[in-house]
Structure formats: C-alpha cells, structure tokens
C-alpha positions as CSV (number, residue, x, y, z in Angstrom):
1,M,347.3,40.8,26.0
2,N,344.8,39.8,28.3
3,K,343.4,36.1,28.4
4,A,339.9,37.4,30.1
5,T,338.0,40.5,29.2
6,Y,334.5,41.8,30.1
7,T,331.5,39.9,28.9
8,E,327.9,39.6,30.5
9,D,327.5,36.3,28.7
10,V,328.0,34.0,31.4
11,P,326.0,31.0,33.0
12,P,323.1,31.9,35.2
13,D,324.8,31.0,38.2
14,R,327.1,34.0,37.9
15,F,324.2,36.3,38.2
16,E,323.2,34.4,41.6
17,L,326.8,34.6,42.9
18,L,326.4,38.5,41.9
19,E,323.2,38.9,44.0
20,R,324.8,36.6,46.8
21,I,327.7,38.9,47.1
22,M,325.5,42.0,47.3
23,N,323.8,40.4,50.2
24,L,326.9,40.1,51.9
25,E,328.0,42.1,55.1
26,R,330.3,44.7,54.1
27,P,333.3,44.8,53.9
28,A,333.0,41.5,52.1
29,K,336.4,39.4,51.0
30,V,335.5,36.8,48.2
31,M,338.5,34.5,47.0
32,L,338.2,32.5,43.8
33,I,339.9,29.4,43.5
34,G,340.0,27.0,40.5
35,P,342.7,25.2,38.2
36,T,344.4,26.9,35.3
37,D,342.0,28.1,32.6
38,S,338.9,27.8,34.6
39,G,337.8,31.1,34.0
40,K,338.7,32.6,37.5
41,T,339.6,36.3,35.7
42,T,336.7,36.2,33.4
43,L,334.3,35.7,36.6
44,L,336.5,38.7,38.6
45,T,336.1,40.8,35.8
46,F,332.4,40.2,35.5
47,L,331.6,40.7,38.9
48,A,333.8,43.8,39.4
49,N,331.9,45.5,36.4
50,R,328.6,44.6,37.7
51,L,329.2,45.8,41.6
52,I,330.6,48.9,40.2
53,E,327.7,49.2,38.3
54,E,325.6,48.9,41.6
55,G,327.7,51.9,43.2
56,L,329.9,49.7,45.3
57,R,333.5,50.2,46.0
58,V,335.5,47.2,44.8
59,A,339.1,46.2,45.3
60,V,341.1,43.4,43.1
61,V,343.8,41.5,44.6
62,D,345.5,40.1,41.5
63,S,347.8,37.1,43.2
64,D,348.3,34.8,39.9
65,V,351.8,35.6,39.6
66,G,352.1,33.7,36.6
67,Q,349.5,35.0,34.5
68,K,349.0,38.5,36.2
69,G,346.6,41.0,34.7
70,I,347.8,43.8,36.8
71,L,351.6,44.6,36.2
72,P,354.1,43.5,36.7
73,P,354.2,39.8,37.0
74,A,355.9,38.2,39.9
75,T,354.0,40.0,42.3
76,V,350.7,40.1,44.4
77,S,349.1,43.5,43.3
78,L,346.1,45.4,44.6
79,A,343.9,48.0,42.5
80,F,340.8,50.1,43.1
81,P,339.1,50.1,39.7
82,E,337.7,53.9,39.4
83,G,335.0,52.6,36.7
84,P,334.1,49.9,34.4
85,F,336.9,48.0,32.6
86,E,337.2,45.6,29.9
87,S,340.2,43.6,31.5
88,I,342.2,44.1,34.7
89,G,345.2,44.8,32.7
90,E,343.6,48.2,32.4
91,L,343.9,48.8,36.0
92,R,346.8,50.8,37.8
93,A,347.7,49.1,40.8
94,Y,347.8,51.2,44.3
95,A,350.2,48.3,46.2
96,H,352.3,45.5,45.3
97,Y,353.6,42.7,47.1
98,F,356.8,41.2,45.6
99,I,357.3,37.2,45.1
100,G,360.1,37.5,42.4
101,T,359.0,34.4,40.5
102,I,356.3,32.9,38.4
103,T,356.0,29.6,39.8
104,P,355.6,30.4,43.6
105,G,355.2,26.5,44.7
106,S,358.6,27.3,47.0
107,Y,357.1,30.7,48.0
108,T,353.6,29.6,49.9
109,G,354.6,31.8,52.7
110,E,355.1,34.6,50.6
111,M,352.4,34.3,48.7
112,A,350.0,34.0,51.6
113,V,351.3,36.9,53.2
114,G,351.3,39.0,50.1
115,V,347.5,38.6,49.8
116,K,346.7,38.9,53.3
117,R,348.8,42.4,53.4
118,L,346.8,44.2,50.5
119,A,343.5,42.3,51.5
120,D,344.0,44.3,54.7
121,I,344.5,47.6,52.8
122,A,341.9,46.8,50.6
123,V,338.9,46.6,53.2
124,E,339.9,49.7,54.6
125,K,338.9,51.2,51.3
126,A,336.3,48.8,49.5
127,D,332.7,47.2,50.1
128,V,334.1,44.1,48.0
129,V,337.4,42.5,47.7
130,L,337.9,40.3,45.1
131,I,340.7,38.0,45.2
132,D,342.2,36.1,42.3
133,T,344.6,32.9,42.9
134,T,346.5,30.9,40.9
135,G,345.7,28.0,39.3
136,F,347.7,25.9,41.2
137,V,345.6,23.7,43.0
138,T,347.5,20.4,43.6
139,G,350.5,19.6,45.7
140,Q,352.0,22.5,47.6
141,G,349.5,24.7,45.9
142,I,346.8,23.1,48.7
143,E,348.9,24.3,51.4
144,M,349.2,27.7,49.6
145,K,345.4,28.1,49.6
146,R,344.8,26.8,52.9
147,L,347.7,29.4,54.3
148,K,345.5,32.1,52.2
149,A,342.4,31.5,53.4
150,E,343.4,31.0,57.1
151,L,344.9,34.3,57.1
152,V,342.7,36.2,54.8
153,R,339.3,34.6,56.4
154,P,337.0,35.4,53.5
155,E,333.4,35.9,53.8
156,L,332.9,33.9,50.5
157,I,335.2,31.0,48.8
158,V,334.4,30.5,45.3
159,F,335.4,27.1,43.8
160,L,335.3,26.6,40.0
161,E,335.5,23.0,39.0
162,R,334.4,20.5,36.5
163,N,334.0,17.0,38.0
164,G,334.3,17.7,41.8
165,E,338.3,17.8,41.4
166,L,338.7,20.4,44.5
167,S,336.0,18.6,47.0
168,H,339.5,18.0,49.3
169,L,340.2,21.4,49.0
170,R,336.9,22.5,49.6
171,R,336.8,20.7,52.8
172,L,340.0,21.7,53.9
173,L,338.9,25.5,53.5
174,S,335.4,25.0,55.1
175,P,336.4,26.5,58.3
176,Y,337.7,29.7,57.0
177,G,334.9,30.7,54.9
178,E,331.5,30.0,53.4
179,A,332.1,27.8,50.3
180,L,330.3,27.9,46.9
181,T,331.1,25.9,43.8
182,L,330.3,27.1,40.3
183,S,331.0,25.0,37.0
184,I,333.5,25.9,34.7
185,S,331.9,27.3,31.7
186,E,331.8,25.8,28.6
187,K,333.1,28.7,26.8
188,V,336.5,28.7,28.8
189,R,339.6,28.1,26.5
190,E,342.5,26.1,27.8
191,H,345.6,28.1,26.8
192,S,349.0,26.4,25.9
193,R,352.3,26.8,28.2
194,G,353.8,28.8,24.9
195,E,350.6,30.9,25.0
196,R,350.9,31.6,28.6
197,R,354.5,32.4,28.3
198,E,353.6,35.0,25.1
199,V,351.1,36.9,27.7
200,R,353.6,37.0,29.9
201,K,356.6,38.4,27.5
202,E,354.0,41.3,26.5
203,K,353.2,42.2,30.0
204,W,357.2,42.3,30.8
205,R,357.8,44.6,27.9
206,A,355.0,46.9,28.3
207,Y,356.1,47.0,32.2
208,F,359.9,47.7,31.1
209,S,359.1,50.0,28.0
210,N,360.2,53.2,29.8
211,A,362.8,51.8,31.9
212,S,366.1,53.6,32.6
213,L,369.2,52.4,34.7
214,V,369.9,53.5,37.8
215,E,372.4,53.1,40.5
216,V,371.7,51.4,44.0
217,D,373.7,51.6,46.9
218,L,373.5,48.1,48.6
219,S,375.7,49.7,51.5
220,G,372.4,51.7,52.3
221,T,369.6,49.6,50.3
222,V,370.0,46.0,51.8
223,P,370.1,43.3,49.5
224,T,367.7,40.5,50.5
225,G,366.1,37.5,49.6
226,T,369.9,35.9,49.0
227,E,372.7,34.6,51.2
228,L,374.8,37.0,49.2
229,F,376.5,39.6,51.6
230,R,375.8,38.2,54.5
231,G,378.9,37.6,57.4
232,R,382.0,39.1,57.0
233,P,383.8,39.6,53.7
234,L,386.5,36.9,53.0
235,T,390.1,37.8,53.4
236,Q,392.3,37.7,50.2
237,E,394.2,34.6,51.7
238,E,390.6,32.7,52.0
239,R,389.7,33.9,48.3
240,E,393.1,32.6,47.2
241,L,392.4,29.4,49.0
242,L,388.9,28.8,47.3
243,S,390.4,29.6,43.9
244,A,393.4,27.0,44.4
245,L,391.1,24.5,45.7
246,F,388.3,24.5,43.2
247,R,389.9,26.3,40.2
248,W,387.5,29.0,40.3
249,L,387.5,32.7,39.6
250,V,386.4,33.7,43.1
251,I,384.8,37.3,42.4
252,A,383.1,37.9,45.8
253,G,382.5,36.1,49.2
254,W,381.4,36.2,52.5
255,K,381.7,34.2,55.8
256,G,378.9,33.7,58.0
257,E,377.3,29.9,59.0
258,R,379.2,29.0,56.1
259,Y,381.4,30.4,53.2
260,V,379.3,32.0,50.3
261,V,381.4,33.0,47.0
262,V,380.2,34.5,43.9
263,K,382.3,32.7,41.4
264,A,382.8,32.1,37.6
265,E,384.2,28.9,36.4
266,T,387.5,28.4,34.8
267,E,389.0,25.4,32.7
268,G,389.3,22.3,34.7
269,G,387.3,24.0,37.7
270,I,385.6,21.3,40.5
271,R,382.2,21.4,40.5
272,Q,381.8,19.0,43.6
273,Y,382.0,20.6,47.2
274,T,380.1,20.3,50.5
275,R,377.2,22.7,50.4
276,S,377.0,22.5,54.3
277,V,380.0,24.4,54.2
278,I,380.3,26.3,50.8
279,H,377.4,27.8,49.0
280,A,378.6,28.9,45.6
281,V,376.7,31.3,43.1
282,D,377.6,31.3,39.4
283,F,378.1,35.2,38.6
284,D,376.0,34.7,35.4
285,R,373.0,33.8,37.4
286,L,372.8,37.2,38.7
287,S,372.6,38.6,35.4
288,N,369.1,39.8,34.3
289,L,367.7,38.8,37.6
290,L,364.3,40.1,38.7
291,V,364.8,42.3,41.9
292,G,362.4,44.2,43.9
293,F,362.4,47.6,45.4
294,I,361.3,47.4,49.1
295,D,359.6,50.1,51.3
296,R,359.6,50.5,55.1
297,N,356.1,48.8,55.3
298,G,357.6,45.7,53.4
299,L,355.6,46.7,50.2
300,C,357.0,46.5,46.7
301,L,357.5,49.9,45.0
302,G,358.1,48.3,41.8
303,V,360.3,45.6,39.9
304,G,363.7,46.0,38.0
305,I,366.3,43.9,36.2
306,L,369.8,43.5,37.8
307,K,372.1,44.4,35.1
308,W,375.5,44.3,37.1
309,I,377.2,44.5,40.6
310,N,380.4,46.0,41.8
311,F,380.9,44.1,44.9
312,S,383.9,46.3,45.9
313,E,382.0,49.2,45.8
314,M,378.7,47.6,46.9
315,K,377.0,49.0,43.8
316,A,374.1,47.5,41.6
317,Q,373.1,48.6,38.2
318,V,369.3,47.8,37.8
319,L,367.0,48.9,34.7
320,T,363.5,49.8,36.2
321,P,360.5,52.4,35.2
322,L,360.4,53.8,39.0
323,P,361.5,57.4,38.9
324,T,364.8,58.1,41.1
325,Q,362.7,59.6,43.8
326,E,360.8,56.1,44.1
327,V,364.0,54.1,43.9
328,G,365.2,56.5,46.7
329,N,362.2,55.1,48.9
330,A,363.5,51.7,49.0
331,V,365.2,50.3,52.1
332,E,365.7,46.7,50.5
333,L,366.5,45.5,47.1
334,R,365.4,41.8,47.2
335,F,366.3,39.1,44.9
336,G,363.7,37.3,43.0
337,R,364.3,33.8,41.0
338,I,363.6,34.6,37.6
339,R,366.0,36.1,34.8
340,V,364.0,38.2,32.4
341,L,365.3,40.7,29.6
342,E,363.4,44.3,29.2
343,T,362.3,42.9,25.8
344,G,360.2,40.5,27.6
345,E,362.1,37.1,26.9
346,E,362.3,34.8,30.1
347,L,365.7,33.4,30.2
348,G,364.7,30.9,32.7
349,L,364.0,30.2,36.6
350,L,366.3,29.8,39.7
351,R,365.5,27.7,42.6
352,R,365.1,29.2,45.7
353,E,368.5,27.4,47.3
354,E,370.5,28.9,44.1
355,L,370.7,32.4,45.7
C-alpha cells in the first residue's frame, strides 16, 4: 500500500518546476518541504519519472520515516531508480541511515546527518537528487528542517503550502538554497492517523516477510543507542542491594556515571528512585524492539526485531531478513525506540531517555 502513485494529472506549476530543475547546474539537489498530506511524495514521483524520461540520472532520498515509501520504516533511505516507476515503494534501496523511530522529534541530529550522508552519496552518481522530508514543520520540526538544509545546501527548496503557513520556515531556510513555493493540489487527500498506521503495518509486514532468527554476539557487535552495557558489570553484592532496596528482580546491571539496571517488577516494588543515580530499564521494554545493523561507515545494513538478550553470555536473538553474511558485516547493533511485531503491529514508542 502506497499513498502516492505516479500521475501527470498535476497543476501546471509542477511542469514549470520540472523545467526549472532541468536548467539547474548538475548535480542538483532538490528538497521538498510541506506539512503532512501536502503531496510531497506525489510531486517527487512525478518529477523523478519525467526527469528519467529526459535521460537524467535521478536519486531519491526518502527521509519521511513515519510514512516511508522505500522499505523499511524508521530509516532514511537512498535509491537510484533504473527506469519509470509507479510509486517509490517499488524502489530498491541502495543505502540506509538508521533513525529507529517513526516520530523523529527527539532525533533532529540523526535525521539531518542521515539526509546529509545519503545526499553526499547520491551526488556522486546522479544528475538530480530529490529529497523527500517528513510533514513535521512545526515546533522541533522547524529546527530539523534548518539543520537538513544547512548541511545539504540544496540548489532548490520547494515549499508546498496552502495559506502561507510555511513563510517563517521559508525565511529561515533562505540562506541555504533558492526557495520556490507551490500551492497544495486540490486533489490531495488527507489521511487519518489510523490510515497512516495501516500503511506502516503493511510496510513492516512486507519487510519482515522472509525474516529469520539470528544470534548476535554483543561482545563483538557493539550495542549502541542505549545506556545499557556501559561501565563495569555490577557485583553480586550490588545487585542484591538494589533488589532489596527496590524489590526489583535485577536481571543485569552496570556502573558507569550512574547505576544502569535491567529489571523486572516484583510485587510491592518501589518505583520512585533518583534518576541521576539509577537508570532502570524494564526488561519487557526490550522485547520486540527495533534495532539496526550498522556497518563500519555508519550506514544501516538493515533492521531487525530484538526478541531476546542473554546478558550473561552477551548474546542477542534478532529477527531480520538480512542474510547471515550481511549480519556479520555489522559492527554495531543500534537500539531504536519503537516496538513492533513482524506481523506489522506496532506495540508502542519509547522515549529517547528510556533506554
């Protein structure tokens, strides 16, 4: 299921934009910005197909982590279309950057770095790089867009808006690229939160359809994106003391800047504790957590679902479609902040500080 498909039934100003892009010095980077359900991906699909028809080499950077076309969700992805396509969901990714969540408000740095890294790869191989962005254009989303534009320095920034609602953002980004404003097409349909969730469900299910369970040695593949595993392991005396004080079952723990424990609640357990001294992670929050396999270049080879951790042996069981050889190329297992089943059902989001 994809919300956006190729059509040439577009407002006339899209053809004017196409002509403008074709006259840009190459390689040219074009960033598309607009609120949710403003037609960014439809516009990108139109532009990409017409540019390919004109004989240009096109790259697509899909950074709409919540409504990804290029699998999987929760990543920024790069693809090089080999010919005309109906939707970007047909495109095979060339590279990914792991974000690990579908709500990137707390990951503005990672989002900006991911787009920059993939755009740098794209300009080495393409005449035109089309960058799709999230519909997050208020609050922290404004800072995210500024960081992306400042790092990427697109030749053209296209704003899709209805009533001048992006005027502040347009002024903010004006030092980083030429701005062009288009009105949102009357044919654009708004999608409910439930519809967007169903689209993601199908994407998750498709990505994990041929997944298998692999064992990851965490003593060789470094777990990142979490405070877990940092510092020295707790002594037996420390574990017993924490268990007695808070009535926790302490499954694992470490001492670095503060005590970090993985725990399970027991009856009558104490939930109040000083977080500057102790960081406690509920064991069940790790179940079905999205993780990324990261290579030596900091790029994401693919994602998986964490099923189990044997802390004493430093082994993790992860469900992933990646072949064993690719898993072996990972130097990091990066923890995300969304829990999801291979059937596509999303179990919930975690705050950044929870892990």
